[in-house]
VOVEX-746944 format. One record per residue (C-alpha): residue in one letter; x, y, z. Coordinates in steps of 0.1 Angstrom, whole numbers, padded with zeros to 4 digits. Layout:
N
+------+-------+-------+-------+
: kevo :  east : north :    up :
+------+-------+-------+-------+
:    A :     X :     Y :     Z :
...
+------+-------+-------+-------+
! end
This chain:
56
+------+-------+-------+-------+
: kevo :  east : north :    up :
+------+-------+-------+-------+
:    M :  0784 :  0557 :  0217 :
:    K :  0752 :  0570 :  0209 :
:    I :  0719 :  0553 :  0218 :
:    E :  0694 :  0553 :  0188 :
:    I :  0659 :  0561 :  0199 :
:    G :  0628 :  0562 :  0177 :
:    S :  0608 :  0599 :  0176 :
:    Y :  0579 :  0583 :  0192 :
:    E :  0598 :  0564 :  0220 :
:    A :  0616 :  0598 :  0226 :
:    K :  0584 :  0620 :  0230 :
:    T :  0571 :  0592 :  0256 :
:    K :  0603 :  0595 :  0275 :
:    L :  0612 :  0630 :  0274 :
:    P :  0609 :  0639 :  0310 :
:    E :  0641 :  0613 :  0313 :
:    L :  0662 :  0620 :  0283 :
:    P :  0676 :  0654 :  0296 :
:    R :  0685 :  0634 :  0329 :
:    Q :  0705 :  0610 :  0311 :
:    V :  0721 :  0633 :  0287 :
:    K :  0733 :  0654 :  0319 :
:    A :  0746 :  0620 :  0331 :
:    G :  0768 :  0618 :  0301 :
:    K :  0746 :  0597 :  0277 :
:    S :  0741 :  0606 :  0239 :
:    F :  0709 :  0599 :  0218 :
:    T :  0703 :  0597 :  0180 :
:    I :  0669 :  0604 :  0174 :
:    T :  0655 :  0584 :  0144 :
:    N :  0622 :  0587 :  0125 :
:    R :  0613 :  0556 :  0105 :
:    G :  0653 :  0542 :  0108 :
:    E :  0664 :  0577 :  0095 :
:    A :  0688 :  0597 :  0117 :
:    I :  0671 :  0630 :  0125 :
:    A :  0687 :  0648 :  0152 :
:    D :  0714 :  0643 :  0179 :
:    L :  0707 :  0651 :  0217 :
:    V :  0741 :  0652 :  0233 :
:    P :  0755 :  0669 :  0265 :
:    R :  0767 :  0707 :  0263 :
:    A :  0805 :  0710 :  0255 :
:    G :  0821 :  0720 :  0290 :
:    V :  0794 :  0707 :  0309 :
:    R :  0806 :  0679 :  0334 :
:    A :  0785 :  0648 :  0343 :
:    K :  0778 :  0645 :  0381 :
:    D :  0783 :  0608 :  0379 :
:    P :  0815 :  0601 :  0360 :
:    V :  0811 :  0562 :  0362 :
:    A :  0778 :  0569 :  0343 :
:    A :  0797 :  0589 :  0317 :
:    A :  0822 :  0565 :  0315 :
:    K :  0797 :  0537 :  0302 :
:    N :  0793 :  0556 :  0271 :
+------+-------+-------+-------+
! end
């Protein structure tokens, strides 16, 4: 499941987003309600915390 996040919020939380993606979370960045980008873990990269990754 991807979490939707507005572009302004993504900008303000940019330092935290890569850590969450590394933990297995995925984000869809939106601009005025329209999806413009997906921020997802790279294929083949394993999350350090499998419990956090399973929560998606």
